[in-house]
N, C-alpha and C positions, 0 to 999 in steps of 0.2 A: 276470558278476560276482555274487558271493553278496551277501546282505543285509548281512553283516558288513563286507565290502569296501566296499559302498555307503556305510555309515555312516562307516567309517574314512577313506574318500577323498572325503567330501563337503566341497566347498570353495566359497568365494565368490571371484569374480574381480574384481579392482580394476584400474583404469587411472588413471594420474596425468594430470590435465588441465592446460591452459595456466596456470591459476591456482595450480598446485602443490597441488591438492586431489584426493583419491582419489575417483573415480567408481565406483559399484557397477555392474558389467557383467552380473551375474546369478549365480545359485546353481546348482551342478551337481556332477558327479562327474568326478574327474580320473583319467586312465590314461596309460600310455605304450605306444607301439607303433612299429614300423618303417613309415614312410610312403614308398611307392615314389616318389610325385610329388616329395617333398622330399629323397629320397635320404639318409635318415637317420632316427634315432629322434626322435620328437616327443612333446611333452606335449599331450594331448587333453582338453578339457573339454566335456562335453555337458550341456545344460540338464536339470534334474530335472523340469521342467514339460512340455516338449514334445519333448525329446530332440534339439533343434537344437544345432549346433556353436557353442560360445561361444569356443573357443580351439583353434588348431592351430599349435603353436610348435615348430620344430625345435630340438633341444638343440645349439647351436653349440659347437665346441670352444674358442672364445676368448671366449665370453660370460661375464661375471662374475655368478654367482648368489650371493645372500646368504640365509642362514637367520637369521630373527629371531624372538625371543620363543618359540621352540620350535614354533610353529604357523604361521609365515609364511615364504614363499619369495618373494624380490623379485629382479627382474632388468630389464635394459633391452634391448628388441628393436632399437631404432634410436635415432637422435637424438631426444630429447624424447619418448620412447615407452616409459614405464616401466610394468611390470606387476607384480602381486602376487597370490599365491594364499594365502588365509587358510583353514587346515584346521580342521575341526570337532574333530579329535582329533590328539594328538601323534604317535601311531603312524603315521597316514596321512602326515603330514609327513615323518617319518623315512624311510618307505619310498620316497617320491618323491625325497627328497634323496639317498638312497643311489644311486638310478638315475642321477640327474644327475651325481653324482661318478664313477660307474662309466663313463659315456660320456666324460667329460672326463679320466678317469684321475687323479682327485684323491682326497685323504683325506677320507672322510665325517665324520671327527671335527672338521674345521674348519668354520667358519660362513661361509666365502667361498671360491669356487672359483678366482678369478683376482685378480691385482693390478689395482686400478682406476687408470686414468690419466684425469684430468679433461680436459675439452675445452680445447684450446688449449695444453696442456702439451707435447704431442708428437704431431704429425700422422703421422709416419712410424713404422709399427709396428716396422721394423727398428731404428730409432733408440731406440725404447722398450725393445726387448729388450736392446740394448747397455747402456742405463742400468741395467736390472734386473741384468744380469750383472756390471757394474762396481761397483754400489753394495754396499759391504760390509754385513753384518748389524750391527745396533746392539747394542752391549754396554752394558747399563744399569749405572750405578754402584751400589755397595752402598747399601742403605737405612740411612743413618746420619745423625745430626744434622749432622755436619761436612760432609756431602756434599749437603745440601739446595740450596745455591746452585748447585752444579755440575749437579745434576739439573734444576733450573729452567731453566738456560741451555741444557741439552741439549734439553729439551722445546720450548723456544721456537725453537730453531734449525731445526726441521723445517718451519717455515712461511716462505714468501716466496721460496725458492730455486727454480731451474728444475726440479730433481728432487724437489721437496717432496712430490708425491703418493706417490712410491716410498718416501721416507723416512717419511712418515706411516704408510704401510702396514706397513713393517717395525717402526716403533716400536709400533704397535698390537699386532702379533703378539708382540713382546717383552714388553710389559706384561701381556698375557693369559697367556702361557706361564709367566712368572715369578711369577704371583700378586702382581704389584707393587702393585696398588691397596691390598690389605689390609696390606701392609708399610708403605706410606705412611700409612695410617690409624693404625697402631701408633705411628709417629713423631708423628702429630698429638696423640695422647693424652699422649705425653711432653712435647711442647712446651706443651700446654694446662696440664698440671700444673705445669710449671716457669715459666709465664708468659714463655716464649721468644717475644717478639714478632717478631723477625727470622725465626725459623724458621717461625712461623705465616704470615707474609707470603709466604715462599717457597712454602709448601704451597698457598696460595691460587693463586699463579701456575701451579703444577704442575697442579692440578686444573682450572683454567681451560683449560689446554692439552689436557688429557684430553677435556674436553667438545668442544673444537674439532676433535679427531680424527674426530668424527662417526661412530663405529663402534657398531653395535648390540650387539656382543658386550661391549664395555666398559660400555654403558648397563645391560646386564643385571646386571653386577657392581655398578655404582654404585648402582642402585636396588633391590638386594636388601633384604629386610626387615632383615637384620642389619648392613647398611652404610649405608643411606640417611641415617639421622640423623647419623652421623659425617661424611658428605659435606656435609650441611647445616652442621655445625659448622665444617668447614674453610672454607666459603664465607662465614662470618661475619667473617673477618679480611681484609677488603679493604684493601690498602695505601693506597688513596685515601680511605678513611673515617677520620675522626679517632678514632672509638671503635668497638669491635666491635658488630655488630648482635646481636639476640637472637632469631634465627629459631627455634632449637630450643625456647626457652621458649614462644614463640607457638604452635608446633605441638603441644607437650605440653599446654598449658593449654586449647587448643580441642579438648575431648573430642568424640568422635564419638557422636552420638545415634542410637540405633536405635529408630525409631518402632515398627517391628515387628521382632522378632528375625529376623536373617538366618542361616539354618542352613547356607547354602552357603558353606563356608570359602574357596573359590576366588573367589567373588564379593566376599566381605568383603575379601580380600587385594587384589583389583583396585581396589576403591573407595579403600582407604587409599593404595595405591601411586599411583593416578592423582591423588589430591588433593595428595600431597607433590611429585610430579614437576611438576604444574601450578604449584605454589607456587614451586618452583625456577625454572621457566621464566619465570614472570610477574613474580616479585618479586626473586629473588636474583640471577639472572644479569644481567650488564651489558646496557645498551641495545643495540639493533641496530646503532647506529653503531660500537660496539666489537666486538660479536659479529656477524660477517657472517651474514646470514640463510641463505644457501645452505650455510654450515658447520654449521647446526643442523637440516638437513632431516630427518635420521634421528630427532632428538629430537621434532620435530613429528609424524612418523609414529608414533613410540612412543606419544605421548599420544592421537593420533587412533584407533589401533587399540584402545587400552585402553578408550576411551570407547565404541567400538562393542561391545566385549565386555561392558561393564557394562550398557548398554542392552539388549542381546540377552538376557543372563541374566535380568534383571528382567522383561523382556517375556514371556519363556517361562515364568515362574513365576506361574501363574494364581492360586494361593492367596494369594501375597504381595500382588498388586495388588487382589484382592477385599477382603482385610483392610484395605488402605490406604483404599479408598473407603468401607468401612463406618465407619471412624473419622471420615472427613471429613463424611459425611452422617448419622451417627448422632444420635439425639435426646439421649441421656444420655451425653455425652462431655465430659471436662474440656477447658476452653478451651485449656490449655497443650498437651495432647496433640493436639487438633485443629490447633492452630497448627503444631506440629512436622510433622504429616502433610501439611499444605498446603505448607509450606516444602520438604519432601522432594519433593513432586510438582513444584514449581517447578524444583528442581535437576535432577530427572529430565527435564523438558522442555527445560531448557537444554542438557543433554548431547545430547539428540536433534537439536539443530541441526547437529551435526557429521556426522550420518548422511547418506548419499547419498539422492537423491530417492526411489528405490524403497523403501529401508528406512523412510524417514520416513512414506511413505504407509501402510505397514502399522502403524507405531507409532501414528499418530493414529487410525486405524481401531480399533485395539485399545482406546485410551483412550475413544473414542466408545462402543464396545460396553459398556464398564464404567460408563458413565453420567457422564462428565466434565461435560457440559453441565448435567445435572441437579444435579451438585455445585456448579456455579457459582451456580445459583439459591439454594441453601442458604447459600453463603458470603456472597453479597451481602446477605442478610437479617441477617447478624450485625453486631455493633457493634465488633468488633475490627479496628482499622485495619491492623495488621500482616498479618492474614489476608487482608483485602480487597486490599491492595497485591500480595501474592503471587498471589492469584487473578486479578487483572487481568493480571499477567505471563503466567500460564498461558493465560488466555482469549485474550490477544494472540497467543501462539504458534499456537493452534488456528485463529483467524480468518485469520491471515496465510497459513497453509498451505492451509486448505480453507474459504474463506468459503461455498461452496455447501453444505457439510455443515451449517454453522451455520444458514444460511437455511432449509434443509429442516426442521431441527428446530423453528425458530421458526414456520414455516407449519403444522406439525403441532400445535403448541401452540394455535394460533388456534382450533382446533375444540374444544379441551377446557379452556382456561384463560380466566379473565377478563383484560381488557386489562392491568390493573396487575400481573399475575403473569407476563406474557410476558417472555421473557429479554431481548429488545432494549429493552423499556420499563424493565426493572430496570437495564440498563446506562445508559440515559439518565438515570434518577433518580440513579444513583451519580455521574454526571458533574455533574448540577445541584447535588447536595448535598455536593460535595467540601469538607471543612472547611479544607483547605490554602489559605492566602491566595494562594499562587502557582499553585494549581490544577494541580499536577503530575499527579495521577491523572486529572483531568478532561481534560487535553490528550491523554493516552494513550487514554482512552475515546473521545474525539472521533475519533481516528484509527481506532479499531475500528469506530465507527458509519459513518465514511466508506467503509471497506472493504466493509461489509455492503451499503451502498446504491449502490456504484459499479457502473454497468451494464457497464463494460468487463470485469469478471470474472464476469459472469453468463452463463448459458447461454441463448441465444436461438435456439430451434429452431422448426420448423414443426409439430411434433407438438402433441398436446393439452397437454403439460406445457411451458410456456414460463416459465422461471424469472424472466426480466426483467419480463414483464407481471404475473405472479402476485405476485411479492414487492413490487414498487413499489406495486401497487394495495393490498396489505395494509399497507404502511408508511404510506401517506398516509391510510388509513382508521383505523388503530389506533394509530399511533405519532407522527405528525407533530404532533398537538395536545399530546402530552407534551413533545416537543422544544421547541415554541415557547411553552409556558406561561410561562416567565420573561419572555419578550419582551412578551407581552400584559399580564402582571401589573405590569410596571414602566413601562408607557407608557399608563396610563389617562388621565392629565392631559396638558397640553400641554408638559410637561417630564418627565424621568425621575423616577419616584417615589423611587427609592433610587439614590444616585450615589456609593457608596463604591467603593474600588478593587477589592475582590473581586467585587462585582456587575458592575462594568464589565468585568472580565476574563471573567466567565462570558458576558455578553451578546456580547462580541467573539468568543468561541468559537462561540456559536450562529450569529452572522452569517456566520462562515466556513463553517459547514456549509450554511446556506441559500444562500450564494453558490455553493458546490459543486453544490447541487441545481439552481440556475438554469442553470449551465453544462452539466450532464450529463443532467438530466431536462428534457423539453420540456413535454409535455402536463400531467403531474401537477402540477408545481410552478407552472405558469402558472395552472391552474385554482385552485390553493390560494391563490396570491397575490391573484388578482382577487376571489375569493369572500371572503377574510378581510381584504382591504385591508391586506395585510402591509406594503407599502412605506410607507404613511402612518405606521404604528407605528414602523417602523425609522427614519424620518427624524426622529421626535421625539428620538432619541438624538443628533442633531446638536447639541442643546443641552447635552450632558453636559460637565462640567468636565474630563473626561479626553479629551485630544486623540486618543488611540489609538482610543477608542470612536467618536468623531465620524468619524474616518477610516474605521473599519469600516463605519459606516452609509453613508457616501459611496461606499465601494468596492462595497457591495451594489447601490446604484442604478446605479453605473457599469457593473457587470456586466450588469444588465438592459438598459441602453441599448446595450451592445456587440452585443446580439443583433439590433438593428434590426428588432424584431418590431412590426408595426403595432398588434397587440392591446395590448402593453405601452405603446406610445407614446400611444395614445388614452386608455388608463387613466391615465397620468400627466397628460395634458392635462385630462381631465375632472375629475380630483381636485385640480388646481392643485398638484401635488406638487413643483414647482420652488420654491414659495414658501419652504419651510424651508431649502433650499440657498442661495437668494438672501439670506435673512435672516442665515444663518451667514456668508456672504461679506461682508455689510455690517458685521456685528459684528466680524469679524476685521480689517477695515480693510485698510491697506496693509502689514500685517505679512508679512514674507518668511519664511513657514514652510511646513511640509509640507501643511497643510490648504489654504492659499492655492494652492499649486502643483497640488494634486489637483483642486480645483474648476476652475481655469483649464484643466487638461488635459481635463476632462470637456466643457467648452464648446468647446474646440479640436477634440475628437472629433466633436461635433455639426456643427461647421462643415466639417471635412475630409471627413467621410463624407456630407455633404449630406443630413442627416435633415430633410426639409422641414417636416414637421408640427411637430417639436420646435423647429426654428429659428423658425418663425412664432410659435409660442406664446411662446417666450422673448422675442423682440423686441417683440411686441405687448403683453405683460403685465409684463415685468420690465426692459426696456431702460433705464428711468430710473435704475436702480441701477448701471448699468455705463457710462453715457455719459461719465462723467468719468474713467474708467480709461484712462490713456495709457501706462502702463509696459509693456503688451503690446497688440498689435494684434488680439487675438482677437475682442473685442467689436465693434470697428469693422468688421472683416471679416465678422462675423456679420450686422451690420446691412446692410452692402453686399450680401451674398448675399440677404438678405431683400428688399431693394429691387429687385434684379435679378429676383427671382422674381415680385414683384408686377408689374413692367413686362412680363414675358413673358405674364402672365395677361391684362393689359389689352390688349396687342397682339393676343393670340389672339382675344379677344372682339370687338375692333374690326374685324379683317380677316376673321373667319370667323363671320358672323352665323347661318349655317345651324345648326340644332340638331344636336348631335353624333350623335343617334340616327339621323338621316337619312343620314349618310355611310356609305359602304361600310366595314364594320368588319373588313376584311381587313388586320389589322396585328398586329405582335408585341406582346403585352402585357408591360409591364415587370413583372418578378417582384416588385417592391416595391409595385406598385399594388394597391389593395384589390380583392377580388373582388366580384361583384354582391351576394352575400348579405351581405358585410361592409358594403357601402355602404347597403343597406337597413336593416341593424341599427343602424348608427350615425346615419344621417341622420334616423331617426324621432325622435331626441331631441337634435337639433342645437341647439335653442333652449332646452333645459332649463338650470336654474341649475347652477352649479358644485358646489353642495352635493349630496352623494351620499345617496340614500334608503337606508333600512334594507334589509338583505338579507331576501329572502323565503326562509325556510328550508324548502323542500320538496324532496323527492327528485326530483319531476318537473322542477323548475327545473334542478337540477344535471344531470339526464340530458340536457335540451335543450341546455345549454351544452356538455356533454361532446361531444354529437353534433356540434354546430356547430364546435367546436374541431378535431375530427378532420377534418371537411370542409375547413376552411381550410388545415390543414397539408398535406393531400393535394393540394389544388389548387395551393398555392404551389410544390410540388415539380415540377409539370408546366409545361414552358415550350414556347414556339414553336407553340402551337395556333392554327390559323386560325379566326377567328370569322366565321361566315357569317350574313348577314341573313335572319332569318325572324321572322314575327310571334310575339310571346310568347303563350303560352296557359297555362291553368290546369294544375296538376300532373295533374289528372285528364284533361286534354286534351279538355274538353267544349266550351269556348267561349272566344273571346278576351275580354280584359278591358282596361279603362283604369285606370291607376294613376298617381296623382301622389304622388311620394315625399316631397314637402315637407310637413312637419308643422306644425300650428299651434303657437303659443307655449305653449299650455296642455296639449299632449300629454304624457302621462306616459311614462316609460321602459318598455320592454318587460319582461315577465316573463322572467327568465333573463339579464338584463343583468349582466355581471360587475362593474359598477362600484358596486354597492351593498354596503355593509359590514355584516357581522353584529355588529360591535362599534362602538358610537358613538364618534365622534372629535370633537375640538374644533370642526371645521368642518362637522359633519354634524348636522342636526336631523331627527328622525323625522317622517314624515308622519302627522299626527294622524288623518286620515281613512283611513289605510291605503293600500296600493298600489292603483293602478287597473289592473285586468286587462282586456285587450281593449276598452279605451275607444275609441269611434269617433273618427276623425281628421276635423277640421273641413275641409270643402271650401274651396278657395281658387280665385278667378277662374273660378268656374263649372265647375271640373273635377270629374268624378264619381270618387269613391274607393270601390273595392270591396275589402274586406279580409277574408280568412277569419278566423274567430275561434278556430279550434282550434290553429293554429301561427302566431302573430303574428310577422311579420318574417322568417320563415325558410322557404325553399322555396316562395315565393309563385308564382314563374313558372318555367317550364322552357323553355330555348331549344333549338331543334332544330338542333344544330351540324352535322348531316349533310345539311342541305338543299342541293340542287343549283341552286337558283334564283340567278341572278346579278343580276337586277333585279326590283324589286317594283312592283306597281301602286300609283300614288301615292294613289289613293282608298282602297285597302285599308290603306295605311300610316296615312293620317289617321284612319281609323276604329278601328284596332286597337292602335296603338302608344301607349305612355304618353308623357306630356309629358316634355321634356328636363329633366334635373337642372340645378340651378344650379351654376355652376363652384365647385369647392372650392379654397379658398386654400391648403390644406395638401397638395394632390396634386402 
């Protein structure tokens, strides 16, 4: 094939999917040839990228091919298997169409090669041929005012009968051949000038029937530049409306704005035509209950392919798009012109949503190369709300289609921009500063942020580039403080500083994002909550006068409890963080409302899931507030479960006096039981006051906690390991040691404890003397305590799990093993 033929026969292949949407199957070049295997002439489409075969379709003598919009050929291969070829040039379409008509022995001047019989109308082809032979051609009445009623009845009679598909086909051919539409439009002008209401109503019914014929050849006539406004005028006189509509007036008054002059006349015509046809489809035509959706499938295809043509033409015009982005990002540009450019970009992106996935990928890549994300930064810095709202829509389209592309851009900014100039921080600031009392833009921006931090759409590979790890680390380091700033600003006291409706709405949105992080992020959000004492701040919002905000705070705590993570549970216990919940329950009284039900459900969860540590804490510290509650049995059952737990502990101690460390440790460890490092870490400050000390803000402390958290998460994922008895030794494995894990009452918490808050809270008082680092532990009962000073409480001992010894010498055990721990009530 020559280069000219390649261009002329360049096509896109589309296939209609189950949702009645056209899927792009690829771009290539079409040809026809005799295929021995198919025993006939076939249409062949080969990919322009790799030369692979995209289509091999035999031209069947009884297949109905349709030519649409001068560059489309549509046909059905089998049941629910529709195909379409969209040609780059009209000449290529005409050439293939002539070949199809030649094989079928049809007239190439027609736009359809066969009479179409819809499914269920006639299953027997012989019976169908008999109907075609016996159905006489339709003779249309003369176009005269006195014949309008007769014409209307004739047009409506072709629907509903057994042979209606044949009648509709013959009526369509008669209308097209007799130039009947333009004659009817001449009658419309006469009726409009004479105020002939009856005639106008008959014309409305006639044109409604023409639309229902669902023929592309008729749509080409109806939507031509010289007829479409008259068709709109006919559709203004709906007999069911008390007064005529003013569709033509609306379309004329809404002048088209050309932000940049469009020199392509075909593109300009397509834009105008698509807008008007879309208006007819969405506004003028009756609702789907009157207009059967399947009877307008060709109209949907007409709009669909028009939009593809518009997007493709604009996308291929590099000069036009470059000029558009120069207006958006330029320094000295009038605000009205910049606004029009952003609104045009929004409409352009809206059109792109109809594109198949392959086309959409190229579309958004082209926008990215032109600097769309850089343009978003410029727009978010403006004060014009109209521009900002349009930009949010554009940004939403981009993030929804390719969040990875946006994340990659943000990570690149991290190396060159200050934190306040990074795109995601600008988005968060726009969300926080939304002036709308209903926070419409903030809700949309919150959805964008959630998409960007959702690990489910991140690439997690084994290579050096791991998007999930890299981006989440960046987000919690550079953006999380920006997101939570309003929360910390409004919870300085023991009640919300500002409790108006808009602030409550904003804080509720922020809690929704944080709850999403708790559910989908593990290590990062846990580290952040424990370091910043976030839950204490959130529970201050339980005192808000807005019930929805109090519920959001409670829902956040409920989300944390649902993880049944012992780190979180001990954090809640140490901070007495159930106190605000109990106070809110007491203030609410016996009111039967959503807040009451949500709190009861949370305690029911603790009871049902048997969260022992939380259950013990609630009963021991707060049961007085619930002992008189009788309308539910939740609290009675919770107390009963606690009593049973205490009985089991006492029975175990009375019947099993042998220290647990001396027993053979070959047993399956409960996945919920704390590991040895966790026991060491928490037991060293068991007797500390409930007030939390101030956070020691050192990078070393954070690194130690990060390391420990990773160890704990890794160990909890490993089950059913046999623990073998072997004497503990130092990490360096130089000599055995004796350790008593019980701390004296005056022992200070370890450096790296997550329970210290960097922000003072109502229940926290700073240590005037500062934190005690590596303070010696007071010996008790003559036990010698040896504690390394470089890594307090972490990796003190290493157990040789691979030892083959089944029994140990009792004397060696006495000399080298640490004393047994006291029983833990919460285990």
